[in-house]
N, C-alpha and C positions, 0 to 999 in steps of 0.2 A: 399529504394530499396530492393528487393527480391534477395536472393541468392540462389544457387543450393540446399543446405540442406533444407533451409525454404520452398522452393518451392515444394521439394519432399513432406515434411511434410503436406503442404497444400493439395496436390493432394491426399494423402492418407486419410487425413481428409475428403475430398470431397467424396471420394468412401466408407469409413468405416462409418457406421451409425447403428442406432437401428435395421435395417433388419437383421443384422448379429446375433442378438439375437434370431430370430425365423425362418428366411428362410431355413437355413441348415437343420432343422428337417423336415420342410414341403418337401423338396427335397427328403430326405430319406422316408418319407411317401408315396410320389408319385412314386418312382422307385425303392426302396430298395437299396441294395448295388449298383446296376447299376447306382444309381445317381453319382457315381464317374466319369462316363463317361461324364455326363452332367456338371460336375464341369471342366472336361478337355476341352470340348467344348466351354464352356463360357470363360475359360481363354484364349483359342485360339482365340476366337472372340475379345477379349480385345486388342490383339497386333496391328491389322489394325485399330481398333477403336481409340485407343490412338494416333497412328501416324497420323491418319486423322485429329484429333481435334489439335493436336499440330501445324500441317502444317497450318491449318486454322488460329490458332492463332496467328502465326509468321507473315503470309502474310496479314491478316486482323485484326491488333489489334482494338479491339472495346470493350466498356463497355456493349454492348447489347448482345454478345455471339452469341448463336444459332439464335435468331431472326434476326440478321443482315445477317448472311450467306444465310438464307432462302430467306430473303428480296432481298438481292443482286442478287440471282439466279432465283427466281421465282416471285418477287413482293409482295406488302403489303398483299395481301388477303392471300397468302401462309404463310407469317410471322404470320398472325392473326390465321390461322389455328394451327400452332406450339404452339402459346401461349396459346389458349384455350385447347388444348390437354394437355399441361403442366399443366395448372390450373386443369384440370379434374383429372390428375394422383395425383396432391398434394391433392385435396378435398376428393379423396377416399382413398388415403394413409394415410391421417392424423388419421382417426379411426383405422387403422391397427396399426400405431406406437403407439397410445395410448393404444390399446389392448395389444401390446406387453409387456408394463410396466405392465399392469394389470395382465397378465398371470403369470409373474414372482412373483409378490407380493401374488397372489392366491396360487402359488406353496410354497412360504415361510410360509405361513399361514395354508396351507393344506386345502384350500377352494375350491370352485368350479368355474364354468363358471360364475355364477352370481356375484361373487365377482370380478372376473377379468374384467368383463363389468362395473361394478359399479366403480371400481378404474380408468378404462380406461375413463369413463365419468368425474371422478374428475380431471384426468390429463388435458383432453382437456378442461374443464371448467376453470381450473387454468391458463393455456397458453392463452386461448382467453381473459380472464380477463386481463390478464397482458399486452397484446397486445393493448387492448382497451384503456388502460391508458399510452401506449407507453413506457412500462416497458420491454425492450427487452435485450435477453443476448447476448452478442458480439459474433461475428464469432470466436474470438480469444479464448474466454472460451470454445465453442463448439468445437473447435481444440484440445484444452487440454483434453476434456472429450473423444474424439475420440481417442487421443493418449492413454489415460488410458485404453480405451476398447482393441486397438491393444495390449498392453502389457498383458491384462488379457487373451485374446484369445490365445496369443503365449505360455503363462504359462500353460493354460489349455490343449493345444495340446501337450507339452512336458510332462505334467504329465500324460495324459490319454493314450497316444500311447504305451509307454513301456509296455510290458506284456499283451497288449490287440489287438495288431495290426493285428492278425490272427483271431479274433472273428467276428462272424456275417456276413460272407461273402457268405454263401449259404443259401437259393438259391440266385443266383446272381441277377436275373430278375424276381421276384415274380409277377410283375404286367404286364409282357411283354416289348418289346423293345419300343414301341411307348410312354411308361411311361417316357423313357429316355428323350424325347422331352419336355414332360410336365414339368419335373424337371428342364430342362433348361431354360424353359419359366419362372419359379418361380426364379430361381438363377440370372435372368437377373436384378432383383432389386439390386443385390449386385455390379453391374458394371456400373450402371447409375452414372456418375460423371466425365467421362473423358473430357466432355466438360466445366466443371465447372471453369478451369483455364483460359479460353479464355480471359475473360474480364481483366485478371491481367497481360496479356503479356507485357503491357507496363511498369509494375512495375519491371521488370527485367533489370539489366543493359545492358546485351546482350541477348535479347530474342532468337535471331536466335541459339545461343550457349547454353544458360542456361536453356531454357524451355524444349528442348528435353531431356537433362541430367536429369533434374528434373523429367520428365516424365518417364525415363528409369528406375531410382532408385525406383520410386514409383510403376513402374508395377512389378519389381523384388520383392519388399516387399510384394505386394498385391498378386502376383503369389504363393509365399512361404506359406504366411498366409493361404490363401484360400485352397490351396492344402492339407496342413496339417489339416486345420479345416474339410475339406471334408471327409478325412480318419477318423478323430477322431470322427466325429459325427456318422458315419456308425457303427464303432466297438462298441460305447457305447450306442446308442439309437436305431440301426436298429430293434431291436425286441420290441420297445416300440412305444407309441403314444404320447410321451412327446412333449410339445410345448416350453420346456424351455432347449435347447440343451447344452448352455452355463453353466447353472446352474448343469447340469448332468456331464459335463466334469469336472467342478470344484470339483463336489462331490467325484470323482474317487480319487482324490489325497488329498483333504482337509476336507472331510466328509461335516457335516452339517454347519460348520463355512464358508467353500467355497461356499455352496448354498445359504446361508443367505447374504454373501457379494456380490455376484453376483446379487441377487435379488434388494438390494439397488442400485447397480451400474445401473441395468437396468432401475429402476424408475428414476434416476437423469438423465441418458442419454437420455431417451425418452422424458423428459420434456425439456432438453436442446435443442434437435434436433427440437422438435415442435416449441419452443419459437422462434428459428432462423428462420425457414423457414414459418411459418405461417404469420408473419409480411411481409415478402419479397412478399409471394404470394398475400397478400391482396393488396398490392402497385401494383403488376403486374396486378390484376384485373382492378385497377383504370386505368392504363395505356392502357389495352385492351379496356375498355369502351371509352376512348378518341380516340382510333383508330377505333371505330365503330366495333369491333369485338365481343363485349359483350353487353347486354342490358343495357340502361341507368340507369334503377332503381337499378343497382348493384353498382352505384356510390353515394357518400355521397353529392358530389358537394361542399366540403369544402376543405380547406387546412390542414387537419389533417396530422400528420405524418404517422399515419396507419388509413386507411379509416375503418370504422367499419361496414359498411353493408356487405362486403365480410365476415367479422368475425361472423356476424349473420347467413348468409347462411351456413358457414362452422359448426357453432354450431349446427344447425338444422340438417344438414346432418350426424354430428357424433351421435347425438341422435338417428336418424333414424336407421343409419347402425349398431350402437352397439345394439340397441334394437333387430334389425333382428338377429344379432348373439346371443343375450341371448335366442331369441326364437327357436333357432336351425334350422332357415331357411337358413342360409348361415354359412360358416365355414371360419376360418381366411385365409386359402389359397385362398378362393374366392376373398377377398379384395387384397390380394398381386398380384393375377394374373390380376384383373382388373387394379390396378396400374400400373403393367409392361405393360399392353396392351396400356395405355396411352403414356408412356415414349417410348415404341416402335415406336409408331406413330410419336412422336417427332423426334426420331432418324432416321427413314426412311426419313422424310422430311430434316433433316439436311444432312445426308448422300448423298441424291440425290442432294442437292445443292453443297455438296462437289465434286461430280462426275462432276458437270457442271462447277465449278469455278477452279478446280484444273487440272494439266496437268502432263503427264509422270508417274514415279513410284508412286507418291503421288496420282494421279487419280486411278491408278490400285489398290492401297491399299483401296481407298474409294469405288471403285466397289466391292472389296472383303467383306468389313465390311458391305455395303448394302445389298449384297446377303445373308450374314450370318444372318443380323438382321431380313431380310425378312422370312428367313427359321424357326427361333426360333418364330417369330410373328405368324406364321401359328398355332402354338400350343397354341395361345391364344384363339383359337376357338370362342366360344360365347362372350367371354370377349372383343373382338374387338368391340362390340356394344358400349362400353362406350366411346373410342376416336371417334367413328362414330357419335354419339350424340353430342359430343362437337363440331367436325367438322361441322355437320349440323347446330348447333345453330349459329356458327360464320358466316357461309355463309347466313343464314336467316336473321341474324342481318344487315349485309353488304348491302344485297339486299334491305331491307326495307329502309335503310338510304339512299341508292342511289335514290329509288324512291321518298322519301320525299325531297331530294334535288331537283330532277326534277321538282316536283310539285311546290315547293315554288320558282323556278327560274321565271324570267321574260318571260311571254309568248311570247313577240315579239322578244326575243333573240334566236339565234340558239339552238337547243336542243342538247347540246353537252353532253357526258357522263361525270359525274362528279366523279374525282377519290377521293375515300374516304380513308382517312388514315394519318397519321402523323408518324413522326420518334418518336414514342412512346417508352418510356423506357421499352421495353419487355425483361426485363432480365432473359430471358428463360435460365436456366442451370447456374444461378449465384452461387457462392460458398455458399452464405447465404440462397438461395432458394432451395437448393438441399435437398431432402428427408427430 
């Protein structure tokens, strides 16, 4: 059984991931020192978001998480949309995570983008190969790695802030005020995960008491950590185009030794995170195929622990997207924003379900969270095309399956609409599948 401290640690582990190694610098590059307003806005959004998902987890304990809430409120088709948008976010985000590790290695070796992309490809290849033979890192090990990252970030902030806290604050909004919204959209990557503990509600001895307490402790920890990191990133990197903000922070107090240690941590952490969520996402794809939300050719049709066809598709996508990055056609923030757009779509569906399922103050919190997520989602702009394509694919597949079912039905029987879908294992937002 989970207790409050362990639950809080798992919450923090679900929220903190490799994005912390890159996203803060991208926010600064987008909005300059004004990105601190984006940090504050995103942290303010976290409060109703966390409360809403804790309430859902307590009232509707289920191993399916977000998919179960969406299904309960809007039906199987909507649950399929949430699942495909989640898969879209993972498949676009995987190259971004791999590239993050590559950027830190390239910084350590004083190499360029080509080396970063090559290392990213090597990371992705190693992780995909490991999952193909069912060699997976446990979520417990990944939690330990996330805990090390939290410690490193806290240390870096404490080292970097004294003596530097007044630097780089002018001009405050060099790219205009609209850029603050863009920075918030980028930073959303860092707060996806409040839904991740939903399927573990039943593991607490008293979920109605312990889960809210664990979430409150995690919220306080994350708020302090992110606020400090937001300020530290501005005062250290606001005048640079660095993609390795944590290494920059560590170098302030520990020189090149700190930078090298951070690069090695980044490599291990990105590989560990990818290893955990790639396998879970491949299983989610298989479940969505069974629920007729994704094409049948994505399924192996076997009983393998980790389906291989989704791994092949992800590998091809990694090569393509990292190749585009190497050619200079796209920048890392493009992948981050596309990923955020997909998860924003998932959150919109989940929060809309919460508005329908909850009542009283909990419903008000869900309405506030939904409105704020929609506002931040507007700044995804053209990147909203990615979840739109994923949703369109799910709808097209389900309609095609319905037509095939009608055609194959007995012509003499009444032409009733066939409900397509199963109680698939759509573990959208699971602790192992996040980021």
